[in-house]
C-alpha positions as CSV (number, residue, x, y, z in Angstrom):
1,M,-87.5,8.6,-31.3
2,E,-85.3,11.9,-30.3
3,P,-82.5,11.3,-27.6
4,K,-82.8,13.5,-24.5
5,T,-80.4,16.4,-23.8
6,V,-78.7,16.3,-20.9
7,A,-76.7,19.4,-19.6
8,A,-72.6,18.7,-19.6
9,D,-72.5,19.8,-16.2
10,P,-75.9,20.4,-13.7
11,W,-73.4,21.5,-11.1
12,A,-72.1,24.3,-12.9
13,T,-74.8,26.7,-11.8
14,P,-75.9,25.0,-8.2
15,P,-79.2,25.5,-6.7
16,A,-79.9,29.0,-5.3
17,D,-80.9,26.8,-1.8
18,F,-77.8,25.0,-1.8
19,R,-75.7,25.8,1.4
20,Y,-73.5,23.0,2.5
21,L,-72.1,19.3,2.0
22,L,-71.8,17.1,4.5
23,F,-69.6,13.3,4.3
24,E,-70.1,10.8,6.8
25,C,-67.6,7.7,7.3
26,I,-68.5,4.7,9.3
27,N,-66.3,1.9,9.6
28,P,-67.7,-0.8,12.4
29,E,-64.5,-3.0,12.5
30,R,-62.3,0.0,13.5
31,N,-65.0,1.4,15.6
32,G,-64.6,5.1,13.2
33,K,-67.7,7.4,12.8
34,R,-66.0,10.7,11.0
35,F,-67.6,13.1,9.6
36,Y,-66.6,16.0,7.4
37,Y,-68.8,19.3,6.8
38,L,-68.2,22.2,4.3
39,G,-70.6,25.1,4.8
40,F,-71.0,27.5,2.0
41,M,-71.7,31.3,3.7
42,P,-72.2,35.2,2.5
43,A,-69.0,37.1,3.3
44,L,-68.1,40.5,2.5
45,E,-66.2,39.6,-0.6
46,G,-68.5,36.5,-2.3
47,L,-68.3,33.1,0.0
48,A,-66.5,32.1,3.1
49,I,-65.7,28.1,3.2
50,V,-66.5,27.0,6.8
51,R,-64.6,23.6,7.8
52,I,-65.5,21.2,10.5
53,H,-64.5,17.8,10.8
54,G,-64.8,14.8,13.8
55,R,-66.0,12.2,15.4
56,K,-69.7,11.6,15.2
57,G,-71.8,11.4,18.7
58,E,-69.3,13.9,20.0
59,R,-69.4,17.3,21.2
60,Q,-67.8,20.0,18.8
61,P,-66.0,23.4,20.0
62,F,-66.6,26.2,17.8
């Protein structure tokens, strides 16, 4: 039986349709519902990173 080969770092080249990361933190004891968004958008010279964070369920100003 041959061992399976696994890439050293599968995220060395992210998928072509990869656009954003969304992290959520929910803590019912402290009534905490937060989110953190990192978006990767094309820019004139490469990529631009867009950061948005706040409390879930509230309107976010842009």
